[in-house]
N, C-alpha and C positions, 0 to 999 in steps of 0.2 A: 178287330173290337179292342180286344186287350192292348194295340199300341195305341188307337185313341184314347184310351182312359189313362195310358202313361203320359200321352203329349199331354191330354187336358190337366194330370196331375204337374207335371212340370210346371206350365203356364201359371197356374195356379199359386205354386212355390214362388217364381220369380216376380211374380204380380206383388206377393206378402214381402218378399225382400226388398222391393223398390218402395212400397210403403213405409216400410221401417226405417230404411235409409232418408225418406222425407223428413221423419220426426227428429230422426238423431244427429245425424250429418251436421256439422259447424260450415256454416260459408258454402252453400251447396251452388251460389251463382258466381263466383269467383271463376273465373278463366284462365290458364297460363299464360304468365306474361302481360297480366292487366296492370294498368295502373288503377291505383282505388285512392278519392279522394279521401283526406283522413283530417279529423281536427287535429290541430296543431297542440305539441304539447305545451302546457304553459304551467308554471309554478304556481303552488297555490297560494292564496291569499289567506293573510292572518285571520281569524275572528276573533269577538270577545271568549271566554273563556280557555283561549289557547294559552300554554304556558310555554316563555321562552326565556334560554339562557342568553345573558348579553356580556361580553369580554371585551373589556377595553384595555389595550396595549400600548406600548411607547418605547421607543429604541431610545429616545433621548434619555424620558424620565421615567424607568419602569416601575420604581418607588411610587411615585403620584400617580402614576397609572392603577395602581393597584388598589389604590383608595376606592376606586368607584367602580371595584368586584364585588359582590357577594362574597362572605365566605362562611363556614360553618362553626367557626371561631376554633375553641379549646376542644369541642366535642365531635371527635374522629366520627363518631355514629349516627351524627343528624342525616335525617332524609334528606335526598339529592333536590326535595323540591324546593329545601331552603334556598338553594341556589339560582331559582328561577324565579319570575316575574308571571303573574296571572294577569293576562288583559281583562280591563274591566267592562262592564255594559256596555261605557262608552266608548271603548275600544281605545284606552289609555293603559300604560303604567308607568311609574313613578322610581324614575332613576335618580340616583347620588350624582349631586352635582349640576344635574342641567332640568332636575323637576318632572312633571307631567307631560308624557312624551305620547300622541297620538301616533300608533300604528296600525291599528285596525284596516283591513283594506290593502295594505302593503304585503309584499311577497318579504320573504326576508331578506333579501339583499337591498330591497329599497329601504326596509325597515334601519339595516345597520348603515346605509348612506345618511339616512335622516339624522339618525342618533350620533355618528361620527362628525357629522356638518354642525352639528350643537356644541358639541365637546370642542371641534377647531374654530369655534368661534369666541376665544380668548378666554379658554378654562385648559384645555390640552392641545397645542398647536398640530401634534404629529401623531395622533389619536389615531388609533385603527380599532376599527369596532367588528365584532364578529356576532351576529346570532344566531341560533340553535333554537328548533320549534319543537315543541314537546307535547304531549293529551292529545293528538289527532288523530280521529277513529272515523273508520267505516262500519257498517255493521250488514252482515249477508247473511240472509235467513231461509229456512225453506229446505229445499231437495237438492243441498251440495253435501258434500261427504264430509265437511268440517265445521259447520254452522257458528256463526258468533261474530264477538267484535275482532277488527283487525285494525292496528296501531299504524298508521302511515308513516314511514321512516325516511320516506324520501320527500323532494318536493313536488311530486307527482306521483300518482297513482291512476292507471286507468281498469275499465271494467274487467277485462279479460287478465287480467294481473291479480283484481282481487279474489277473479272466481277460481285461478288457478291456487293461489295463497291457499283457497279453502277447500281444494283438493279437486275442483271440478263438479260438473252437476251430477249427481246419481242417475242412473238408466231412468228413473222414474219422473226427473224433474224434464218440464216441459221448455224446450230451447227457444219455443216460439214468441214466449211471452213472460219475459224478464222484465219484474218492475222495479224501477228507481226512484224512490221519493225523495226529494231535494227541498229543505227549507229555503225558500226566497222570501227573504222580507217576512213578513207576518202569516205567512201563508206555506204551507206544506204542498208540492207541484209532484204529480206522478208523471214518471215518463216509461213508455215501453220499446223492448229492445226484441229485436227477432236475432237470436244466436246465429240461425242458418241461413242469414243473409247480409253482403258487403255492407248494405246499410248502416251496418253497426259502427262502421269505422266513424260514419260522420253524424253520429250521433250526439246531438247536446249533452249527453253524460256520456260519453266514451272516456273522456279527463273525470275522474272523480273529483269529489268534492267534500273534505270533512264533515262529518255526520250524516251522510246520505246511508240511504237505506236500501240493501239490494234483496230483492224477495222473488225466489223461483218457485213456480205453484208445482202442486202434485200434477201428473198426467190422470187420465182416467180410471188408469188400473189401480194408481196408486189411492184416487179417492174413493172407488169402490171397496178398499180394502179397510177403509174407516170405520165400516159396521159390520163388526163381527158375526152378526146374527145374518143378518140378510146374506151378508157376502159369502157365509159358509153353506146355504142353501144355493146360492147363485153357482158358486164353483163347482157343486156336487153334478148339479143340472146340467151347467157346460161341460164338466168331462164325460156325463153319461153320453150326452151330443155327440159329443167329437166322437168317444168310442165307438158308439151305434153308426155315425158315417165312416170312419176308419175299416168296420168291420165287414158296412156292406160294400165297402169298394173291394176290399180282400177277395171276397165272395165274387165279385164279377169278374175279377182279374184272373184269379187261381183255378176257376170252377171247371 
């Protein structure tokens, strides 16, 4: 009798352990040496509201090239924003020497090539243009260690990188229901991602875009803790039930 009870308890613990693993472990369906289809990493496109720095250089006439670069003047404490252009609502920036230039929808490299071509068209024949991007962010909320706004400091950022930068999900975060809210035109579209599945790598939101919002839902345990009064009663009841069951099992085993 005692042996059967012990075996039963071991089986119940094994089942509970499996259930916990199913809820927590990432990429459960990946097998060793498997090739997984993954969204290609692509450079972010510039959008209205982004800030860009544009540097024009010339080997033959560096003094002439310097005229087309923003400066802080004599005020050494000037804000760095004074050296940057803000892409307007129509996707343009207004550059000295060449005027209004549309760069929204382009990558940094494409924007630099477009501006450089304009300078080399009779203004500065050996101009070399470099474009840097600033003021690009994503926001991650919910059950992560460090929720908040993250700056995109490279030309691309994956969902996994953003979660890693936020300190990973808490133990009470749902791995199976990550929401990514993305503005597409005049609408906001919500995508759902399951971190437990390899399908994540081929999701349209695997590569994030600036202004994406990531939300990690709490699990049932965390949501149950949101109502203190009801939850206190529920916790007391639960622990009394557990204690009663464990006491009964102990009596059966050791009597």
